[in-house]
Every structure is written in C-alpha cells, then in structure tokens.
C-alpha positions, 0 to 999 in steps of 0.5 A: 198777114201784116207787117208789125210796125207803128201806124200813123194814119192821116185820113180824110174826115171819113176815117179815124186815126190809129197809132202803134198797132203791134199785133196781127190785124184783121180786115172786115167790110160791112156792105150795109154800113159801107165801112171797112174796119181794121182790128188788132185783136179786140181793138179797132185800129182804123175805120173808113168809109168804102163803096161796094158793088152797086145793084146788079154788081153786088160785092160777094160776102164771105171769107177772102185772102189778099191774093195779089198786090199791085200799086197800079192796075187797070181793070181787065173787065171794065174798059181799063179803068184805073185801080190804084193800090189794088189788092186782089181778093178773087181771080174772078175780079174782086179787089180792094182798091182806091176809088171814088167814095160817094157814100153809097154802093157804086162799084162794079163789085170791088171795094173802093177805098178813099185816097190815102187810106188805100195807100196806107192799107196797101203798105200794111198788108202782105199776100195772104191777109184775110178780108171778111166781107159781110152784109151787117157788121161783125165783131171778132171775139175771143173763142176758147174751146178744147178742140182748137189747135194749140202749137207744139214742138216738132217731134223727130221720131217719124211716128206721127200719122201712123194711123191716119190717112192723109191725101196730098193736095197735089202730086208734088206734095206727096213727095216732100215731108212737111217739117218745122225746122229746128236748130239746136245751138250747142252752148259754150261752157257754162252757158245754157242750151238754146233751141231756135225754131224756124216758124213755118208760114201760116196754115189755112185749114178748112173743115167741111162736109165730105162731098158726094165725090168723096163718098163715091171714091170710098164706095168704089174702093170698098166695092173693089175690096169685097169683090165687086169690080167698080173700076178705078176709084175716081169718084165718078158714078159711071156704068161700071160703078153703077153695075157693081152697086146694083150687084152688091145690093142684089147679093146682100138684099139691100132695100131699093129706094131709088137712091144709088148711094142710099144710107142702107147700101152704105151701111151694108157696104161698110159692114161687109168691108169691115170698116167703121161708118163713113166719116162725114167730114174732111179737113183740108190744109193749104199753105202759101196758096198751095194744097198740102193735104186733106184727111177725113174727120167725123161730124156728130149729128150730121143732120144739123148744119155746122154754120159758117165760122172763121177763126184766126190764131194770134199770140202763138207760143210754141214753147208754152203751148198756147194760142189765142183764137179770135173769130166770127160767125157769118150769116150763110143761108143754104137753099133747100136743095143744098140742104137736101143734097148735104143731108141737112134737116136743121139749118144754122138759122139761129146764131145764138145756137149755132156758134163756133163753139157749138160747131167745134164740139161736133167735130172729131179730129183724130189724135194723129192728125191733130199732132201733125197740124199742131207741130205746123201751127204758127201765128196767123193760121186760120180755120174756116168751118162750113157745110158746103165744101170747096167753092168755085173761087177756090183754086190754083193760087188761092187760100180757101175762099168761102162765099156766103149767101144771105137769106132771101128777103120775103 
C-alpha cells in the first residue's frame, strides 16, 4: 500500500514527471523493456528505466510484495555490495534498490533503480505494496465480475460461517476471532447517529488448486470415518494409510489402476462416507504477512487450467457495498509433468480465452465464506488466482508470492 500525498518527481532524463497522485498505486516491472511503471488506477504516474538480472542471474517474474525496507543495506550474497533504498521482495535475495542503470540487464537478480527515483519510490511505499514483474509489459485494467468480493458491514450475530469449515493458518489464529471494529457514536439531541468503522488491514487472498497433501488429509479422515484405520490425518501416505486404502479398495471392489489415490477410489470413498465430491480448490487468506485461515472452494471444469491472474481492490466503500477491481493476467507456462500432476489437460496458453473473468466464472465460493471475507475486505486487498498452490518463496513474514515461468523458446 502507498501513502496518499502529492507527488513531485524530479527524475533524470530516463524518467518522467508525475504530479498529484491521489489513489492506491501499483508497481509493474517489464524485463523485456527494462522499465518500471507506477499506476494510479488507469493513469500512469511515473516510469523509469531499470536494470534487472543478467543472464545466469535472471530476475524472477511473478507477483511480489515489499517485505522489508532499509534506507541503506549491504548484500548478504555479493561481497557486501551497497543497496541503497532497498525494498525487499523475497527473503531469498530479490529487491528493488538504487544502482547503476546501463540500459541492459546487469544485476545479480535485483531490480536496480536510478538515483533519485529509488529514494522517491522508497518514500512513497509501505511494507505490503505489490510489485508485479513480467517479461513483456502488462497494463492493469478494470475487471468486473459477479464473483468478485464487495465490502459489507460487519454482522455481530455470531451466525456467519456456520456451515463452512475454516482451517486456521496457525494455532494462534484459531484462538482469536477476526473482527472489523465498529464504533457507534451516541448522537446528541437533534443530531444524527454516526457509525464509524475501523478498517482492517488489506487482505491477501490466494485461490488455487488443492494440493496432493490436502487430498491425502481428506482421504485419511474419510477412511477413519468409514472404519479403516488410516492414522492421524497428516497428509502423508505412510504404510498405515496405504494399507487402509488397499483394504478399502479390496472390500468395495475398486478397480486397480496403479494410482494409489485414483479417481474411482476417491469417488467410492466419498460415496461411502456420505459426502459430496472432493472440492478441487482452496482459498487461503493472509493479513499483515501472517496466515489467517483457509477453506475449500470448488473449481468447475478442473481439467482446464485457471491461468495466473492478479487483482487489487480500490475505491472500497463499505456503506455503498462497492469496490473497483483492477488486474492483470500473467504468462505462466506449466510444464507437462506439472500439468499431469494437477490433472490439467487444457493449459491456459491463450490469454484471450483464459482471462481473469473466465477464471472467476469457474470458481465456486460458499456463501458463508464470502460473507466472512466481505466483512473484512478493505482498500488494497488483493486476489491471486493460479494453479500451482503455495510456492517456496511464500513463508513466514511474506504475502502470497507467485513466481511465474515463461514458455520455453523453440
């Protein structure tokens, strides 16, 4: 997120000048053009030349957040090299910082910014601001869809989420209710009542496919439910769980096809347990770099890739139940083994077909879960939609970091 104040950039000849940006800003870096562009809604606030990673040290593409800021920092990896006005994007060493701009990729993976611009950008940003890095440049556009979240007033009736299972991101998250503070101010005689709401920090929402471990946890739980001892549901296919799976298959004459958690087995297990088909997706939420909770969602036509999309809420008005969403679709090539593991037969290779709207149309979010999220929604909340789940860069002290991969050149 960004502080709102008038901007008066005085850049070098490589940068443009911007005045009076009043909205929430977004930062986009194009490696092909070696440029950084700052948007205020649909308006370009500033552009500048940058220098990204040289061959062998390519800057990763994807969706990042500013995790840490230091006016002066020295590299832990490269001989204590100075990194003024450092804004960290990953704990593995990628950052925005001031440096030499030779008009070609020259860094060891970071994004170098020109003198002056690095300081100005540092003064504008706060921890949590999103930075999107792509090969070819992308332009955020307004996205409207009935499945996007709209803010609503909190309901203090304890009735939300009665039928939806939430999994806390951490133990301590389960001990604290998530609330939006409301303060009703008693009016004086003849005055109107005024309701003030303390807006919560922005949410970070990830919608993705369930992992094999998520499915395994369900299998263990259901096997135990129908009388086959699969042990503690931990998502690990140990000898005890495998023995329970084999016993179930033998008893219920499930066709053997070489795959432990085969589709016929899952269908038979869910049927015997009296539950619906396994949900194909999951929705996870973080706030202030900490996991809050996750819940299952469904994905229609799961054999088709969702693609990778990033959307951010602006102009959020809780009383009018309105939010503007702007987003981009990113090139994200899934290798054949990854597609097979995820059960994808149709990759998202055509951006004209696999749009953010198309992905949103295939995601089924329970009403109770939607209500909970919409009471917490605030300015700058974001949604990432992708197929591959949590990546290695997402961890303690991060938002959801999605690293994308370009299609190999033939």
